[in-house]
C-alpha positions in Angstrom: 112.6 80.9 79.6 110.0 81.5 82.3 110.2 84.6 84.3 111.0 84.4 88.0 108.1 85.3 90.2 108.9 88.3 92.3 108.1 88.1 96.0 107.0 85.4 98.5 103.9 83.3 98.6 102.7 84.4 101.9 99.1 84.4 103.2 97.6 86.5 105.9 96.0 89.8 107.0 98.0 92.7 108.4 96.0 95.3 110.4 97.9 98.5 109.4 97.7 101.7 111.1 97.8 104.1 108.1 99.3 107.4 108.9 98.0 110.8 107.7 99.5 112.1 104.5 99.8 108.6 102.9 97.5 107.3 100.2 96.0 103.8 100.6 97.9 102.5 97.5 101.2 103.9 98.7 100.7 102.2 102.1 99.8 98.9 100.3 103.0 99.0 98.2 105.1 99.8 101.2 103.7 96.8 103.2 104.2 94.6 100.2 107.9 95.6 99.9 108.5 95.0 103.7 106.9 91.6 103.5 108.5 90.8 100.2 105.1 89.5 99.3 104.2 88.4 95.7 100.6 89.5 96.0 98.8 92.1 98.2 95.6 94.2 98.2 93.8 96.5 100.6 90.3 96.4 101.7 88.9 99.9 101.0 90.7 103.2 100.6 91.4 105.8 103.3 92.0 109.3 102.1 95.5 110.7 102.6 93.9 113.0 105.2 92.6 110.1 107.2 94.6 107.7 109.5 93.7 104.4 111.1 92.8 100.9 110.4 93.7 99.6 106.8 93.6 95.8 106.6 96.1 94.6 104.0 95.5 91.1 102.6 98.6 89.1 101.4 98.6 86.2 99.1 95.5 84.0 99.1 93.8 86.3 101.6 93.3 88.8 98.7 90.4 86.5 97.6 88.5 87.5 100.8 89.0 91.3 100.4 85.5 91.7 98.8 83.9 90.8 102.1 85.9 93.4 104.1 85.0 96.0 101.4 81.4 95.4 102.1 81.9 95.3 106.0 80.6 98.1 108.3 83.3 100.6 109.4 83.8 102.8 112.5 85.3 106.2 112.6 86.3 108.9 115.0 85.7 112.2 113.2 86.5 115.8 114.2 84.5 118.6 112.6 85.1 122.2 112.4 81.9 124.1 112.5 83.0 127.4 110.9 82.7 126.8 107.2 82.3 124.1 104.4 85.1 123.5 101.9 84.9 122.2 98.2 86.4 118.9 99.2 84.5 118.6 102.5 87.7 118.5 104.6 90.4 120.8 105.9 92.4 120.5 102.7 89.8 122.3 100.4 89.0 125.9 99.8 86.2 127.5 101.8 82.8 127.7 100.0 80.2 128.5 102.5 80.7 130.0 106.0 78.5 129.4 109.0 76.0 132.2 109.8 73.7 130.3 112.0 73.8 130.0 115.8 75.3 126.6 116.9 72.8 124.2 118.5 72.9 123.5 122.3 74.4 120.3 123.6 70.8 118.9 123.9 69.7 120.1 120.5 72.8 118.5 118.9 72.2 115.2 120.7 68.5 115.1 119.5 69.8 116.0 115.9 72.2 113.2 115.8 69.5 110.7 116.6 67.7 111.7 113.4 70.8 110.6 111.3 70.8 107.1 112.6 69.3 104.4 110.4 68.9 103.9 106.7 69.0 107.0 104.5 69.9 108.4 101.1 73.2 110.2 100.7 74.5 112.1 97.7 78.2 111.3 97.1 80.6 114.3 97.0 82.2 115.6 93.8 85.5 115.0 95.3 85.4 111.1 95.3 86.7 108.3 93.2 83.3 107.4 91.7 83.4 107.6 87.9 81.3 109.4 85.3 82.0 108.3 81.7 85.2 106.7 82.8 86.6 109.7 84.7 86.8 110.0 88.4 84.6 112.7 89.9 87.5 114.3 91.6 89.1 115.0 88.2 85.9 116.8 87.0 85.7 118.7 90.3 89.3 119.9 89.9 88.3 121.1 86.4 85.5 123.1 87.8 82.8 120.7 86.5 80.0 119.6 88.7 77.6 116.8 87.6 74.5 115.3 89.0 75.1 112.4 91.3 72.5 109.8 92.1 71.8 109.4 95.9 72.9 106.1 97.4 71.3 104.1 100.2 73.5 104.0 103.2 73.1 103.1 106.9 74.3 104.9 110.0 74.4 102.2 112.6 75.5 104.5 115.5 76.4 108.1 116.0 77.6 109.5 119.3 78.9 112.8 120.3 82.3 112.6 122.1 83.1 116.2 122.4 81.4 119.5 121.6 83.2 122.8 122.3 84.7 125.9 120.7 83.2 125.4 117.4 84.5 121.9 117.2 82.6 118.6 117.2 84.0 115.1 117.6 81.9 112.1 116.7 82.1 108.4 116.9 80.2 106.9 114.0 79.6 103.4 112.6 78.4 103.2 109.0 77.8 100.8 106.1 79.9 100.5 103.1 79.7 103.5 100.7 79.1 106.1 103.4 81.1 109.4 102.9 81.9 110.8 106.4 82.5 114.2 104.8 79.1 114.3 103.4 77.6 113.2 106.7 79.3 116.0 108.6 78.1 118.6 106.0 74.5 117.1 106.2 74.5 117.2 109.9 75.6 120.9 110.1 73.2 121.9 107.3 70.3 120.3 109.4 70.7 123.3 111.9 71.4 125.7 109.1 75.2 125.6 109.7 78.4 124.7 107.9 81.2 122.3 108.7 84.0 120.3 107.3 86.1 117.3 108.4 89.2 118.4 110.4 90.5 115.0 111.2 89.4 111.4 110.5 90.5 108.1 112.0 89.1 104.7 111.2 89.0 102.5 114.2 87.3 99.3 112.9 86.6 97.4 109.7 84.1 94.5 110.1 85.6 92.0 112.7 88.8 94.0 113.0 89.4 96.8 115.6 92.0 99.3 116.3 93.9 98.0 119.3 95.5 95.4 117.1 96.9 97.7 114.4 100.6 98.1 113.6 102.3 101.2 112.4 105.2 101.5 110.0 107.7 102.2 112.7 107.0 98.8 114.1 107.0 97.1 110.8 110.3 98.6 109.7 112.0 97.7 113.1 110.8 94.1 112.7 111.8 94.0 109.0 115.3 94.8 110.0 115.3 91.4 111.9 114.0 89.5 108.9 110.6 88.6 107.4 110.0 85.9 109.9 109.4 88.5 112.6 107.0 90.3 110.4 105.1 87.1 109.6 104.2 86.7 113.3 101.9 89.9 113.0 99.8 88.4 110.3 96.3 87.1 111.1 95.0 83.9 109.5 92.8 84.6 106.4 89.8 83.0 108.1 89.8 85.8 110.7 88.1 88.0 108.0 85.0 85.8 108.2 84.7 84.8 111.9 80.9 84.3 111.8 80.7 82.3 108.6 79.4 78.7 108.9 81.6 76.0 107.6 81.3 72.8 105.7 83.7 70.1 106.4 84.6 67.7 103.5 85.9 64.2 103.7 89.4 63.7 102.1 87.7 61.9 99.3 85.9 65.1 98.2 88.7 67.5 98.6 90.3 66.8 95.1 87.0 67.0 93.2 86.1 70.4 94.7 89.6 71.8 94.0 89.0 70.9 90.4 85.9 73.0 90.4 83.3 70.3 90.8 80.3 70.4 93.1 80.2 67.7 95.8 77.9 66.5 98.6 78.7 68.3 101.9 79.5 65.7 104.6 78.4 65.6 108.2 75.1 65.2 110.0 74.6 68.9 110.9 75.0 70.9 107.7 74.7 74.7 107.9 71.8 76.5 106.2 72.1 77.0 102.5 74.2 80.0 101.4 77.8 81.0 101.5 80.1 78.7 103.7 83.8 78.3 104.4 85.1 75.0 102.9 87.2 73.0 105.3 89.0 69.7 104.9 88.7 67.1 107.7 92.4 67.8 108.4 91.6 71.5 109.3 92.8 73.1 106.1 90.8 76.1 104.9 90.2 75.4 101.2 88.2 78.4 100.1 84.5 79.6 99.9 81.5 77.9 98.3 77.7 77.9 98.2 75.6 75.2 99.8 72.3 74.5 98.2 69.2 73.2 99.8 70.0 69.7 98.8 73.3 69.7 100.5 75.5 70.1 97.5 78.5 72.4 97.8 79.7 74.4 94.8 83.1 76.0 94.9 83.2 79.7 94.4 86.5 81.3 95.6 89.1 78.5 96.1 92.6 78.9 97.3 95.5 77.6 95.3 97.1 76.6 98.6 95.4 75.1 101.6 95.3 77.6 104.5 94.8 77.4 108.3 
């Protein structure tokens, strides 16, 4: 006897305002239960200390999560300029205290400009990166420090929002893989000082920005009225890729590409070769594919259900 599938087949993206003190996985499971969704996934962890935007993909939208993982992200970070901690944030133990004079406002503004652009960053020990199958944070808790290879990151923007009383608030936009805790430490060390993250809030992920977020209080209130009210909050999966070109297929080619076969892309004005959204003439969003220089379209990430 076949097992009954748990949860609904519902497709879309929820922009969750994750609260402080909640892990990303706990937030994901809570959203999944509220929506009674069969399948769900998030698009990049936020530490329990951090709050803010955590896009949750439901159903077929989970097949697009990779591109949101790779997207640029924006944060508002508050740093305490008195000491470093072993974790890089306020939850850690002090390791090095500040003994240097703080920079002036003008010196700080000039210093932040040096951190904009491509650079190498050494990941912190308290991170989920793995060494020999073990997360680095497990090694750090055991008192073991290992050499970490620097990673190339990009700081797209770094602005000072407030600077007073040994506290610094920054607005920063960074590439995937950037550790804000490390950025704060490196910035303070550049003037000989010490700092740690006191508060962190993510305000955008790729095309998604903070004003459209929904907190758990709103979700639970709507859930009391039934899942239909919750479903109104979901964005279409295509919202994750607003700038992607699309290839529109005639009805005669839809069946073939759903079976995994390459097909000629129709239309007189084809997009440039590369990744495209695959659309049916009816307007259905069928999945993602790659278009070659000869106009043939190969399916790469197809949906089991046609989306809008």
